[in-house]
N, C-alpha and C positions, 0 to 999 in steps of 0.2 A: 257230279257227273252231267247234270243236266245242263250247266253252264258249258260244258266241253262238247255237248252234242253238236251245236251250230258250227263250230270251229273244225270239227271231225268231218262234218258235211261238206264246208266250204273248202278244207284244205285237202282233204283225202278222197273224197267221192266225187265232188264236182269236177275236179279236172279230168278225172276218168270219163266221165259222161259227156264233157266237152269234145273230148277226143273221138269217143263213140258217134257223138253228133255230126263231127266231120266226116267220119267214114259213111255215115247214113246219108248225108247229103250229097258227097260224092257219087255214091252209087246212084241216087236219085236223079242227079242232074247229068253226069256223064256215062252211067252205065257201065262202070268199069268191069272188066273180066274177073270176078271174083276168083275162079279156079286158079287163075295164074298167081294171084296174090298169095291164096292159100298155099298152093305148093312152093311158092318162094320160103315163105315161113316154115313149112313142113320139112321140105329137104335141105334148107340152108340156114335160116336164121336160128330156128327152135334147137337142132344139133349143135351149133356153135355156142348158143348160150348155155346148154346144158354141159357140154364138154369143159368150158371156160369156168363155170360156175363151180363144177365138182372137183375140177384140178385145183382150184383154190379154196375149196370149201373148208370151214372150220368145222364141219360137222363130223363127228367121229363115227365109226363102224357101228357102235352101240346105238348112238343116237339115231343114226339111218334107220336100223332095224325098229327102233321104237316109233319113228314116224311112219314107217310102213305098216307096223302093227297097228297103230291108231286107225289109219285110213282103213284098213281091212275091217277091223272091228266097227268102226263108225259106219260103213258101207253096209255091213252085215245087218247092223242095228236098224238101219233106215229100211232095209229089205223086208225085214219081219214086220215093221208097220205098214209099208206100202202093200207087201202080199196079204195081211190080214184085211186091210181096208179093200183090195180087191176082190178077195173073197167074199167079204161082208155084202158087197154091192153087186155081186154076181157078174162080174166082167167075164166076156168071153175070152179066148185065149189071145186073140189079136190085142184086145185092149188091156189085158192083165201085163202083157210084155210091153206095150207103150206106156203104161203107168209106171211100170217099174224102171223104165230107160229115163223117164224124166225126174223121177225121184232120187235114183241112185247115183248118177254121174254129173259131177259139178263142172263149172267153167273154171278150172283150176289153172288155165293157161293164160288166154285173152285177159280175163277179169283179175284171177286170183293173185297172178303175179304181180299185176298192177297195183293192187290195193295193198299188198304187203311192202312192195317197194315204197310207195308214197307214204304209207302210215308208219312203218316200222325200219326202214332202210335196208341196206344191202344184207345185213345179218339174217334177217327174216327173210329177205328174198332167197338166200341161200337153201334154206329149210324148205321153202315154199316150191322150189325147183325140184326137189326130191319128191315132195308130196305130188307136183306135176308129171313126173316121170311114171310114178306108181299108178297115177289116176289114168295115164294113157295106155299102160299094160292092162288095166281092168275093162277099160272101155273097148280095146280091141280084142279081148277074150271073152269076158262075161257080157259084155255088151252086145258083141257079134252073136253070141249064143242066144239071148233074150231076144233080140230083133229077129233072128232066123226061125228059132224054137224048132230045130228038127232039119232045118235044110242045110245048115252048116255043120260039117263034121269037126271033131277035135283037131284033126290034121288041118282043115281050113283056117282054124283060129292059130294054130302054131304058125302056119304059113304066114298069116296076115301079121302076127308079130315079127318074123324076119323081115318083113318089108319096111318096117319102121324104123327110119334113120336115127331116131333119138336112142333106140335100142344099142346101135353100134356106138354112139357118143358115150353113152352110159359105160359101156364095157371097155371102150378106150380108155376113159378116163379112170376106171377102176385099175386097169392094167398099169398105167403111168404111176397112179399112187402107190401101187403093190411095189413096183420097182424103183421107187423113189427117184424117179426121172424129173429133173428140174427142165420144164419147157417154158416156163412163164416168160423168159427173155428171148426167146426165139422170135424171128419176124413171121413165121407160121403162127404161132401162139397169138402174137399180137393182131394178127389179121383176124383170126377166130374170134378173139374177144371183141374186136371192133365190131364185126358182123352180128355177132350176139346180141350186143348192146341195142342194135336195131330191132330186136324180136318184139320187145315188150309196147313200143308205141304201135308198130305195124300190126300186132296182134289187135289193138283196141280199134284201129282203123277198120280191119277185117270185120271185127265183131258188128261195128256200126254197118258196115256193107252188107253182112248177113242178116241182120234185124231189118234192113230196108226192104229185103224180100221176104220179111215173115210179117204175119198178122195173128191177132187173136180171131182165129176163124170160126170156131164152134165151142159149145159146151162150155160156157164161162163159169158155171158152178163147178163143174169136175176140174177144169184147168185151175180155178182157184185152190180147190181142196190139193191138188198135186203140187202147185206153188206153195202153199202154206206148209206141206209136209217138208218140201225142199228148203225154205227159208227159216221155218220156226221149229218144227219137230227135229229137224237134223241137227242144229245146234244144242237142243236140249239132250240129245243123246251123247253128243260129243263131249259135253263139259264133264261128266264123271270119268270119261275115259282118259283124259289128260291128268287127272289126279291119280288114276290107278297105275298109268304107265310113267308117272313121276316126271311128266313133261314141265318144264319151266321156261321162263324168259322167251327170247325170239322163237324158240321151237313151239311153246304152248301158243304163242301169238299166231304163228304161221298156220299151226295145224287147226286151230278154232276157225279162224278166218276162212282157210280154204274149205272146210267143211260145212260152212255157212253160205257158200257161194250159190248162185242161182244155177239153173239147169244148164248143160253142156250144149252148144251148138251141135256138137258131134252128135248128139242123139237125134237131130234132125236128119242128119245125113244118113245115119242107120235106118231111120224109120222110112226115109223115101226109097233107099236101096232094098229094103225088104218088104216095103208096102205094108207097115206096121202103124195105122192110124197116123199119117203123117201130118194131117190138119191139126189133130189134137196134140201132138207133139211139138209142132213149131208155134202153136198158141201158148203152150206153157214155157217153152224157152222166152218167148217175148214178154209175157206177163210177169214171170219170175224176174227177168233182167230188170224190167222198170219198177218194180216193187222192191227191189233189193236194197236200195238206200235207205229204206225205212227200218230194215232189219240189221243191215251191216253198221250203221252208223252206231247205235248202242252198244253193239258186239264190239266194235273197235274200242270204245270207251271203256268199256268192261275190263278188256285185257291189256289195256296201255299201261 
């Protein structure tokens, strides 16, 4: 395993950070409109990737539910740890919400899909896409509630889900699979698949652009603690769950790697939107992303 670590870092992690670095440089030099790039991914590339992946997915219905169950249980486990730390350190309501935001929600899209594709191939990517879908649903319900803490109603959370294009992509793919409709040879599907393949590289560029506007602004000790929970404690919680749920092969690989990802950039968006310690949240996103190669490299080696 020790000999494999440099190879994993070189082949699976370094290409991702080179792409992130390119996005970082583009934003620094050209001041690209991040919102336009983000919306392109959100409204076009991600839904196309999810639809084309699910329609051709080798993942069975039972396996899909095991992946979703794993993610929900892993998130609950991290939530208990983070909530306990927040209580022990006597955080106020805003800091408690921010601490939960940065420890619960992972970068399963920009970063997670890319790592799974590079490290384990298309088979693991198909499982990672399912993880990404569930993660998006959690962020836009539980995440919104945590960020708002009483400002957003249950109706607002449901309304937010209804605005997510990936939800419609998921339901359309489920419908196509249920009626056994073969759409893979149609020109429309080929166009959708072609657009979807652009999602992963553009997500990495976007992550770099977002990091270019992020900094480790305050509370390095507290940010480091949050990053430690996200990068170290979360994988420790995830390991027994894969055995309990009988996850093996590419499913195990995708779930463990996704659960070990750094903090989601979406957490920063929510923190800014609801004014929940945005400086702290952005500093954890930045720190956990930069530190992630140190933890992801041995994790990839263990599940390979």
